[in-house]
C-alpha angles and dihedrals in degrees: 000000000000111000126231091248091058091050090050092052092049092049091049093051092047102041107013132211095318093064099060101022094097091054094046091050089060090061094047126078112262124237119259122259116282113210102183126104124181120207142162114252144161113266093199126009121182127177133180119249091244092053092259130142116355122215120203115187104202131318108244141183112249132188117219121199107211092195095062102020095236134122139205131200117233115233098252104147100196097044128227135279107269098215098050127084123231131226136209131206131207092248092067102264127134118203119205142153114253115239094224110036094027090223131134113265135186122216117199111216092195097055096022090229133134130225130183114228104186134047130235093276091078131074101197134199139170106008122202127183133209116254090248090052098234100106128052123193126200140160122242143168093222089147087065090223111143114247094011126110132171137192120251132189124213119199107211091202091057116107098219102046091226113154121224117230110231102179132041103175100137088232139078114300124165152117095080122191130184118232116241093268094045091237098112139032124218118199142156124253132183119233136160092288096048133262116347133179117247133189130205140165115272090258092055097257128128095025114181141157115273101178122013117223125211127078092018093051139272116292117211145154100034118198120191121215112248093223109038146005099286118118123191123204142162120260118207110208095178103258095032140032122216137178122243135171132211130199117222122211125221089277089057092247124132111267101171139002129202133181116239096184135346111153100140095274130108116262120174146182108014122207132181131233115242092258094047092238098111137043122204125195141156128259122210116221136178127221126191110226112179108311095337132081113221126196125220135166135223130192120244134187133206133189109242117227113148091206098051130054109249124232108217116211131190113266106171117020122157123175115261094354138115116232113183147158096032114195122189108222115235120242104291135206119265092252092055092046089049090054092050091047089052090053090053090050091050090049091050091052091051090053096053114114109279094014119140130226094034106195101179 
């Protein structure tokens, strides 16, 4: 009789880690809750009573603690690019595009220090990091051809910091996201029909269309779940933008699709919680001030259950501010969490009555 161990080995050789990983995870202790969310927000936003000139003092990366409902601003002196998402790795690093030099930077949450990763030859947007933290993806128009953008991969263990070009489609490709096992990359790409979702191996090979855009909408900003084969993305229906999610099978083909929200509003840039049970995204809203209509954005969250309709609720909403590109931090080491907690304590002390150097 064939033993259970032999059967397990045969299943592993035939289907690999992805096949039995969900079952193994049930037998392993689960990671503790992670309360921190990073996002890009306005540090100061002033607006005239008649809706006149708007003054934005810096776009900054902020950390929001969901357990206490408070935020801190990271000490990034030059600010961040407002139309580029940020990414976080499990080793306590936040990757963002600097608002002045437009290069990819790495901020260390443990030491609260900043380090540029690319040189002036790049024009970077929308970084994403592998779940193990070694590889960082970003989109760039390094070819200097107007309207074109490709996806690049930077190996942080490489000695020369030279990024590898993964796409060469002579079109607009961007918003890359690693699948939960870091073996594939899902991204959006513009073609004759509109924006479609594509998938390729992590080295750029075997690229193919995953979800065709066009009559059914434009599909952009994919975000892969960190624990399974679900991928969330925004769907542009013309007058509205919703959030959907699709489940991939072991062949990396779409098996099932569900709608997270599509109520006629504009919802953008989804991101998953570390346990894959929540999705956060931003909602665009308009406010009439005097004779002018101004547009702002808040961050919402929704419990993800593919069999039940979610009920999104506001998570980060500040008056007359734009809060975008929310990124749920992975479960961090105790030393990194201690550093973040210390920053919150310092911020609280600065905000006490009579305190100087009030940052928030």
